[in-house]
C-alpha positions in Angstrom: 20.4 17.1 -0.1 17.1 17.6 1.7 16.2 13.8 1.9 18.0 10.6 2.2 17.3 7.0 3.3 19.3 4.2 4.9 18.6 0.6 6.0 20.3 -1.1 9.0 19.9 -4.8 9.9 21.3 -7.1 12.6 21.0 -10.5 14.3 18.5 -9.2 16.8 16.1 -6.3 17.2 17.9 -3.6 19.1 17.1 0.2 19.4 20.6 0.9 18.0 19.5 -0.3 14.6 17.1 2.6 14.4 19.8 5.1 15.4 22.2 3.4 12.9 19.8 3.9 10.0 19.1 7.6 10.9 22.8 8.3 11.3 23.6 6.7 7.9 20.8 8.7 6.2 22.1 12.0 7.8 25.6 11.2 6.4 24.1 10.6 2.9 22.2 13.9 3.0 25.2 15.9 4.4 23.2 17.0 7.4 23.9 17.0 11.1 20.3 16.9 12.2 16.9 16.2 10.6 13.7 18.2 10.5 11.7 15.0 10.5 12.2 11.2 10.3 10.0 8.5 8.8 11.0 5.3 10.4 9.9 1.7 9.7 10.8 -1.2 12.0 10.7 -5.0 11.3 8.1 -7.2 13.2 10.7 -8.3 15.8 10.3 -4.8 17.3 6.7 -5.7 18.2 7.9 -8.2 20.9 7.5 -6.5 24.2 5.9 -3.2 25.1 9.0 -1.1 25.2 11.3 -2.2 22.4 9.6 -0.2 19.6 9.4 2.8 21.9 13.1 2.6 22.7 14.0 2.3 19.0 11.9 5.4 18.2 13.6 7.3 21.0 17.0 6.2 19.7 16.1 7.5 16.2 14.9 10.8 17.7 18.2 11.3 19.6 20.2 10.5 16.5 18.2 12.9 14.4 18.0 15.6 17.1 14.2 15.9 16.5 11.1 14.5 18.1 9.3 14.6 14.7 9.6 10.8 14.2 6.7 8.9 12.7 6.1 5.4 11.2 5.2 1.9 12.0 6.2 -1.7 12.4 5.9 -3.3 9.0 6.3 -6.8 7.6 9.5 -5.8 5.8 11.3 -2.7 4.5 13.1 -1.6 1.4 15.0 1.4 0.1 16.5 2.3 -3.2 19.5 0.1 -2.2 17.6 -3.1 -1.6 15.1 -4.9 0.7 15.0 -6.8 4.0 12.3 -9.4 4.9 13.9 -12.0 7.2 16.2 -10.1 9.5 15.6 -7.6 12.3 15.9 -4.2 10.6 15.2 -0.5 10.6 14.8 1.8 7.6 14.7 5.6 7.9 14.0 8.5 5.6 15.3 11.8 7.0 14.0 15.1 5.8 15.9 18.4 6.1 16.1 22.0 4.9 12.6 23.1 4.0 11.0 19.7 4.2 9.4 18.1 7.3 6.1 17.2 8.9 3.3 19.7 9.2 3.0 20.7 12.9 0.0 19.0 14.5 -2.0 22.1 15.3 -1.5 23.4 11.6 -2.3 20.0 10.3 -5.7 20.0 12.2 -6.4 23.5 10.9 -5.7 22.4 7.3 -8.1 19.4 7.8 -10.8 21.8 9.1 -10.4 24.1 6.1 -11.6 23.7 2.6 -10.1 20.4 1.2 -7.3 20.4 -1.3 -8.1 19.6 -4.9 -7.2 16.3 -6.5 -6.7 15.7 -10.2 -7.4 12.2 -11.4 -5.8 11.3 -14.7 -7.0 8.0 -16.0 -5.3 7.9 -19.3 -6.5 4.6 -20.8 -4.2 1.7 -21.3 -0.5 1.2 -22.0 1.1 -2.1 -23.0 -2.2 -3.9 -22.6 -2.6 -2.9 -18.9 -5.4 -0.8 -17.6 -4.3 2.4 -15.8 -5.5 2.9 -12.3 -5.1 6.6 -12.4 -2.6 9.1 -11.1 -3.6 11.3 -8.2 -1.8 14.5 -7.4 -2.0 16.0 -3.9 -0.2 18.8 -2.0 1.4 18.0 1.4 0.8 14.2 1.1 -0.8 12.7 4.1 0.3 9.3 5.6 -1.7 7.1 8.0 -0.5 4.1 9.9 -3.0 1.9 11.8 -2.2 -0.7 14.5 -5.3 -2.5 13.6 -7.8 -2.2 10.7 -10.3 0.5 11.1 -12.2 -1.0 8.1 -15.1 -3.4 8.0 -14.0 -7.1 7.7 -16.6 -7.6 5.0 -15.3 -5.3 2.4 -12.1 -3.3 1.6 -11.1 -1.3 -1.4 -13.6 1.5 -2.2 -16.5 -0.2 -0.6 -15.9 1.1 2.9 -13.9 3.9 4.4 -12.0 4.5 7.7 -13.8 5.1 10.9 -13.2 8.0 13.1 -14.0 11.7 12.9 -14.5 13.3 9.5 -11.6 15.6 10.3 -9.3 12.7 10.6 -10.4 11.1 7.4 -11.3 14.1 5.2 -8.3 14.1 3.0 -6.8 11.4 0.7 -3.9 9.6 2.2 -1.6 6.6 1.7 -0.3 4.3 4.4 -0.7 0.7 5.8 -2.0 -1.5 8.5 1.0 -2.0 10.8 2.5 -5.4 11.6 2.7 -8.7 9.8 0.1 -11.4 9.1 1.8 -14.0 11.4 1.6 -11.6 14.4 -1.8 -11.6 16.0 -1.2 -8.7 18.5 -1.5 -5.2 17.2 1.8 -3.7 16.2 2.8 -0.2 17.3 2.7 3.0 15.2 4.2 6.3 16.2 4.2 10.0 15.6 6.0 12.8 17.4 8.2 10.2 18.8 5.4 8.4 20.7 4.3 4.9 20.1 0.8 3.6 20.4 -1.2 0.4 19.6 -4.6 2.0 20.2 -4.5 5.1 18.1 -3.5 5.6 14.4 -0.6 7.9 13.4 -1.5 10.6 10.9 1.0 13.0 9.5 1.3 15.4 6.6 4.7 16.2 4.8 5.3 19.9 4.3 7.2 21.3 1.4 6.3 18.7 -1.3 3.6 17.8 -3.7 2.9 14.0 -4.4 2.1 12.2 -7.5 0.5 8.9 -6.5 -0.1 5.8 -8.6 -1.4 2.4 -7.7 -0.6 -0.8 -9.6 -2.6 -4.0 -9.1 -1.3 -6.3 -11.9 -4.6 -8.0 -12.4 -5.6 -9.3 -15.8 -9.4 -9.9 -16.2 -10.3 -13.4 -17.5 -13.9 -12.7 -18.5 -17.1 -10.6 -17.9 -18.8 -9.6 -14.7 -21.0 -12.3 -13.2 -24.1 -11.2 -11.4 -25.5 -14.5 -10.1 -23.2 -15.2 -7.2 -24.2 -17.7 -4.5 -22.1 -18.2 -1.4 -22.1 -19.6 2.1 -19.6 -18.0 4.5 -16.2 -18.3 2.9 -17.4 -20.9 0.4 -18.3 -19.7 -3.1 -21.0 -22.2 -4.2 -22.1 -21.2 -7.7 -21.6 -18.4 -10.3 -24.4 -17.7 -12.9 -26.0 -21.1 -12.2 -22.7 -23.1 -12.6 -20.6 -24.7 -10.0 -18.0 -22.0 -9.0 -15.1 -24.1 -10.0 -16.6 -25.0 -13.4 -17.4 -21.3 -14.1 -13.7 -20.4 -13.3 -12.3 -23.2 -15.5 -14.4 -22.1 -18.4 -12.6 -18.7 -18.4 -9.0 -19.8 -17.6 -6.6 -20.0 -20.4 -5.5 -23.4 -21.5 -2.1 -23.4 -19.8 -3.3 -22.8 -16.2 -6.2 -25.4 -16.7 -3.5 -28.1 -17.5 -1.5 -27.3 -14.4 -1.6 -29.7 -11.5 -2.5 -28.5 -9.0 -4.5 -25.6 -10.3 -2.5 -22.3 -9.6 -5.0 -20.9 -7.3 -2.5 -18.6 -5.7 -2.5 -16.5 -8.8 -6.3 -16.4 -9.4 -8.6 -14.0 -7.6 -12.3 -13.2 -7.4 -12.6 -9.5 -7.9 -15.8 -8.4 -6.1 -17.6 -5.3 -7.4 -20.9 -3.6 -6.1 -24.1 -4.6 -7.8 -24.7 -1.0 -8.6 -21.7 -1.0 -11.0 -23.9 -2.3 -13.9 -23.0 0.5 -16.2 -19.2 0.0 -15.9 -17.1 -2.4 -17.9 -14.4 -4.7 -16.5 -11.8 -2.5 -18.1 -13.3 0.6 -16.4 -13.5 -1.1 -12.9 -9.9 -2.2 -13.2 -8.8 1.3 -14.4 -10.4 3.0 -11.4 -9.5 0.3 -8.9 -13.2 -0.3 -8.1 -12.9 -3.8 -6.9 -12.1 -5.9 -3.9 -9.6 -8.8 -4.6 -10.3 -12.0 -2.8 -7.7 -14.8 -3.1 -8.8 -18.4 -3.8 -7.6 -20.8 -1.1 -8.9 -24.2 -2.2 -11.0 -26.0 -4.8 -13.4 -28.4 -3.1 -14.6 -31.8 -4.4 -18.2 -30.5 -4.6 -17.2 -27.9 -7.1 -17.2 -25.0 -4.7 -14.2 -22.7 -4.0 -12.9 -21.6 -0.7 -12.2 -17.9 -0.5 -10.0 -15.8 1.7 -13.0 -13.9 3.0 -16.7 -13.8 2.8 -18.4 -12.1 -0.1 -20.6 -9.3 1.0 -24.3 -9.7 0.0 -25.4 -7.8 -3.1 -22.1 -7.9 -4.9 -21.0 -9.4 -8.2 -17.6 -10.7 -9.3 -15.2 -11.3 -12.2 -12.3 -13.6 -12.4 -8.8 -12.3 -12.7 -5.2 -13.6 -12.5 -1.8 -12.2 -11.6 1.3 -13.4 -13.5 4.7 -12.1 -12.4 5.9 -11.1 -15.9 2.6 -9.2 -16.6 2.6 -7.6 -13.2 6.2 -6.4 -13.6 5.4 -5.1 -17.0 2.5 -3.0 -15.7 4.6 -1.4 -13.0 7.5 -0.7 -15.4 5.1 0.9 -18.0 3.3 2.9 -15.3 6.5 4.3 -13.7 8.0 5.0 -17.1 5.0 7.1 -18.0 5.2 9.4 -14.9 5.7 13.1 -15.6 7.9 13.7 -12.6 11.5 14.6 -13.6 13.5 14.5 -10.5 11.5 14.0 -7.3 13.1 14.9 -3.9 12.2 11.4 -2.6 9.6 8.7 -3.0 7.5 6.5 -0.7 6.1 3.1 -1.5 3.8 0.5 0.1 3.9 -3.0 -1.4 1.8 -5.9 -0.6 3.7 -8.7 1.2 2.4 -11.0 -1.5 4.3 -9.0 -4.1 8.0 -8.2 -3.9 10.5 -11.0 -3.6 7.9 -13.5 -2.5 6.0 -13.0 -5.8 9.0 -12.4 -8.1 11.1 -15.5 -7.1 13.5 -13.7 -4.8 13.6 -10.4 -6.6 11.6 -7.3 -6.2 10.9 -6.2 -9.8 8.6 -3.4 -8.6 11.6 -1.9 -6.8 13.9 -2.5 -9.9 11.4 -0.7 -12.0 11.6 2.4 -9.8 15.4 2.4 -9.5 15.7 2.0 -13.3 13.5 5.1 -13.9 14.7 7.2 -10.9 18.3 6.1 -10.1 19.7 7.5 -6.9 16.4 9.0 -5.8 15.8 8.3 -2.1 13.0 5.7 -1.7 11.5 4.4 1.6 9.2 1.4 1.2 7.2 -0.9 3.4 6.0 -4.5 2.8 2.6 -4.8 4.4 -0.4 -7.1 4.5 -2.8 -4.3 3.7 -2.3 -0.9 2.0 -4.2 2.4 2.1 -4.5 4.7 -0.8 -6.7 7.5 -2.2 -9.6 6.4 -4.4 -9.1 7.5 -8.0 -11.9 9.6 -9.3 -13.1 10.8 -6.0 -12.9 14.3 -4.8 -11.4 15.1 -1.4 -14.7 16.9 -0.6 -16.6 13.7 -1.0 -18.1 11.9 2.0 -17.0 9.5 3.2 -13.3 10.0 2.7 -11.8 9.0 -0.7 -9.7 6.3 0.8 -9.5 2.5 0.2 -7.9 -0.5 1.8 -6.2 -2.9 -0.5 -4.2 -6.0 -0.9 -1.9 -7.2 -3.7 -1.1 -3.6 -4.8 2.1 -1.6 -5.2 1.4 2.1 -4.3 4.1 4.6 -5.2 4.2 8.3 -4.2 6.7 10.6 -5.9 7.3 13.6 -3.8 8.7 16.8 -5.5 9.5 20.1 -3.9 6.4 22.3 -3.9 6.4 24.7 -6.9 9.0 22.6 -8.7 
């Protein structure tokens, strides 16, 4: 085998957990050393300046390579299961003809003409809007210690800061760390950790087929008349915000006490999207999902972040059964036959915290691709390519998201 994963957990964060994960993955692959390692560590490795660095070094020694990249994430999962509450390390080892593109070659590729991307938005399946399938060669991964995005808008509304060369190509990845940890969590590449610079890598020898699943179900049309004050949504189309929402909610949630706000979102769209329907916006992922935190006595709604000026919204909900059905249908429809391995980035608000102790997104993958190595990270915010954008566009076709499940199937180039 040219790729394999393993997960190691313990009572406390210790560098040996990283070495244990790498060694177990090497045994699975039948290799004595790795060409490259993708390593994720749990938030406990953020405590102290040297613990994550020591774990990365232990992984490098076990793999006999300094090509170790990754980040501290809120939790980890592989094809064998997940870990969210214990100190742990998860590793994907790459061997034979797979590995990371050397840094100098990577920079040269970024300077050259961009790779082409095909966007296949094929309509709907099982009542769910497709968000598009993006195919890219030598998939690029990015891990950030802190968000390089504007705090006022995520998704396709803003793009990473930094030089054009750094953000020229589509990529997937995450913001490092966990919501409860205020300090920046480390990321690493070439075996070196940092909390001030992002980690950017490209995987050689594979092509990736990337899909993004949101699980949102629109409740009604786009509303243009939005009035807000800070994080408080005051009115929508002249109605009190709460009354506008209640008018579109199905009967069952309206009867629930308290109102299930944790499953309802305001999906924000730019005001220049007047010619696109709700279905088209969902299909292309052209929205910013803002959670509802509270319903106030004055009829206003407290939002998880401030709505940028000049934007409209539509209401949407996420239900576990419908969200799981979307992922299952989308994965079942993938063209890939037998990928070499897969990478996934899942919102911390999905997985076992959303599915009542299970991870039905993970289960959908293992049902469709049994025994295929999978390395996944639970994270507060994910990064993915923007469907419908060309890699030659400016700014870069990248978006920052929450509440999504992003899956990249990596198949040997030319397969």
